[in-house]
C-alpha positions, 0 to 999 in steps of 0.5 A: 505566524501562529501554528495551524490547527490540524485534525487527523481522520481514521486514526488509531492509537498508534497514530496518536502515539507517533504524532504526539511524539513527533509534534513535540518539535512542532507545536501544532494543535492536533485533534484526532478522529477515529472515524473515516472522512466522508460526507457524514463526518466532514463537518468535524473538520470545521475550524481546522486549517489542515485535514490529514487523511489516510488511504481509505478516507474519501477526498472526492470533489464534494468533500473538498468543496465542503472542506474549502467552505469550512476554511480548510487550507491544505490536505495532508496525506500521511501515505504515498498514494493519492488515488483517493483524492480528486486532485483537479478539484483540489486545484480548482478550490485552491487546497494544497495537497502534500503527501509522504512519498516515502517513509520506510521503503524497506518496511514494505519491501521486507513485508513483500519478501515475507509474504513470498517466503511464507507462501513458498515455505508454508510457515503459516501452516507449519506454525498451526501444525506445531501448535497442535503437536503435529510435526509431520512434514507432508504437505509442507514441501516448498521451493527455493527462491534461489535462482528464481526469476522475479518480476518487479512492476514499479521501480520506485523506492519500494521496488528498488528495496525489494529488488536488493533483498531478492538479489541477496537470495540469488534471484534474477530480477526483471523490472518494468516501469513506464518511467525507467531509471536506467542508472539503476538497471545494472545494479539491481535488475534488468528492465524489460517490457511488461509483457516480457516480464509477465511471461518470464517471471516465476514470481511477480510483485507489484509496486506501482501506484493505482491510476487509470492506467494501472487499474486492473493491470493484472487482469484475465489477459495478463494472467493468461500470459503468466507461467503456470503456478506463478506466485503473485504478490501485491503490497501496493494498491488493491485495484491493481488486480482484478480480484475476480480474474485472480479467483478464476486463475486460482481455481484453474491453478494458473496462479499457484500462490497469491500474497496480498497486503491490499484488496480492492474493497479493503476500505470496508474491512481493513484497519478494523476489528471485525472478528464479531461481525459477519463479513458480507463481501463474498469475493473476499470470503472466496479468497480466504477459502484457498489454501495457497492465498495469504492475506494481511491487512495492509500492514506492510508499512507498519513498523516503528521506523515507518510510523516515525517517518510518516508523522515527522514528514507529515508535520514537516510538510505542514510546517512548510505550508504554514510558513509559506515555504516551498514544500518538496512533497507538495503534489503538482496538480 
């Protein structure tokens, strides 16, 4: 059986580098498109067997129907989340969907704790001061993570890795997951109900997928239950937080620290150089005005180890499908 032809949408130079390196062991015919997959660009997938997409590509029903009509057999997600894919449409059309359920949980976990430390110790402000020969400490007062209560929402691989790191800081870790893994409880954290976690935590970190049930999980009601001056961290999916509610909580000082690696409307912003553009997203611009908000552009996954794992796992998934073998990373639709 001849290797399938594969095209990647939303590719950056680093995607090409790591996929070409990994492909030495597979021999697929790969084409790279730097544009996102959408109604205007879906025609580029004609004559390919597999389309590989990332977090901000649009894979709704109309797109899937066009892919099917163009002969596409499978959709390969080079990420863990699949909220941008209409799985029901994929099933109806007979398009198989595979993903990378984990690539480097430690990469995202370390980034998560990095956001916590930067916000708590104001590293970013100190860096800018010293660059200007200002060595004053006024305004840089921080707090210890030691003995703080951290709430982890979502205890998958990334939530578990984050918990392990926080234990090393001497934190008390509480966790919530609708599907708890009780064998982990005594090792890394204590499971509690969601409301209990929100009430008790000094720091809340989100590590759950974006679904209909988790959309705006952090909303006005949830925020009202939190401790005053709480730290909120999101390295998972932007839609988990109602951004307008978070802004109101920042203004009232209910949220004392906000660290984001994701944002609700990030598809119009992240992964692109917009330094010479006028950004017309007023909500995002409002977030940037707060001195206690730290935003990174969805880079939690961005390590050498993670990109190697993403490329290798994606190509191995496609190899399984190409050879009609069972693929452990195929989504059960």
